[in-house]
N, C-alpha and C positions, 0 to 999 in steps of 0.2 A: 797145204796143211801135213802140217804139224799133230804125228802119235802119239796119241801119252804112255808116256812109264810105268811097268808096274804098280808103283810106285802111286803114283797121281791117276790110276783110275780103282786104284781099292778104294780111294775113299769117295769116294760115291755108290761101293753093293752098300750104304748103311739105305738112302736116300729113298737107290732101289729097293729094296725089301721093304721098308714103309707103303710104299705102293705102291707095290704090289699087293700086301697085305691089307691095303682099300678098298682098291682096286680087286678082291678075292670076295674077301667079307662083306659087301657092296653089289657082288654076282651073286651069289650062295645066299644073302636075302630074301634079293625078288627071286631066291630060286621055290623057298619052300617057301615064301609068301607063295610063287605059284600049286605048290604038293599046298599046303595047309588050310589055304585063308581061300580060291579062287575065289569066292563070291566077296570079297572086297578085292583082290583085286579087276571082276568085273562092273568096279560102278562107274561109270563115267562124271569126269568134270566137266560141272553145270561149263561153266566157259569155252572150252573147245568142244566141246558133245567126241570126246576119245575119251574109250573105254582108260585106265587111271593105267594100266597091264603095259599100253603101246609107250606113255610117259615116260613109263618105269624104265621098261626098256631099253624109252630114245635115257634114256637117264647115263644107262650102264654103256652102254658104245660111247657119248658125250663124258665119263667121268673119264676113262682109259683114254680116250683121247686129251684130251686136258691136263690129265697125268704125268699123258708121254713130251708135251709141250713144256709144263715145266720144267719136267727132268730136259731137254732138251737144251733149255737158254741156264738153268740153270750151270750144266758143265760146259757147255761153248761162254757161262760166265766167263770161265774164270781158266777155263780150258787157254783163254783171251789172253787172260793180265798170268 
């Protein structure tokens, strides 16, 4: 397993910043909806019979996992070449 040189590691910083900003925006939009529009989040999703707040909270977690997987794939693909 080779380690990244400083220059190689620096090229992934913009990608990680974009992913972090996306995650923060999604998370805080969920929090703001909970603070100001909690009756909207209390609505039930008809097909699943769960509240919208649960689905959105799960989406926040899954987005973080998805972004992490994408980042690891991109970094590993470029590290191998």
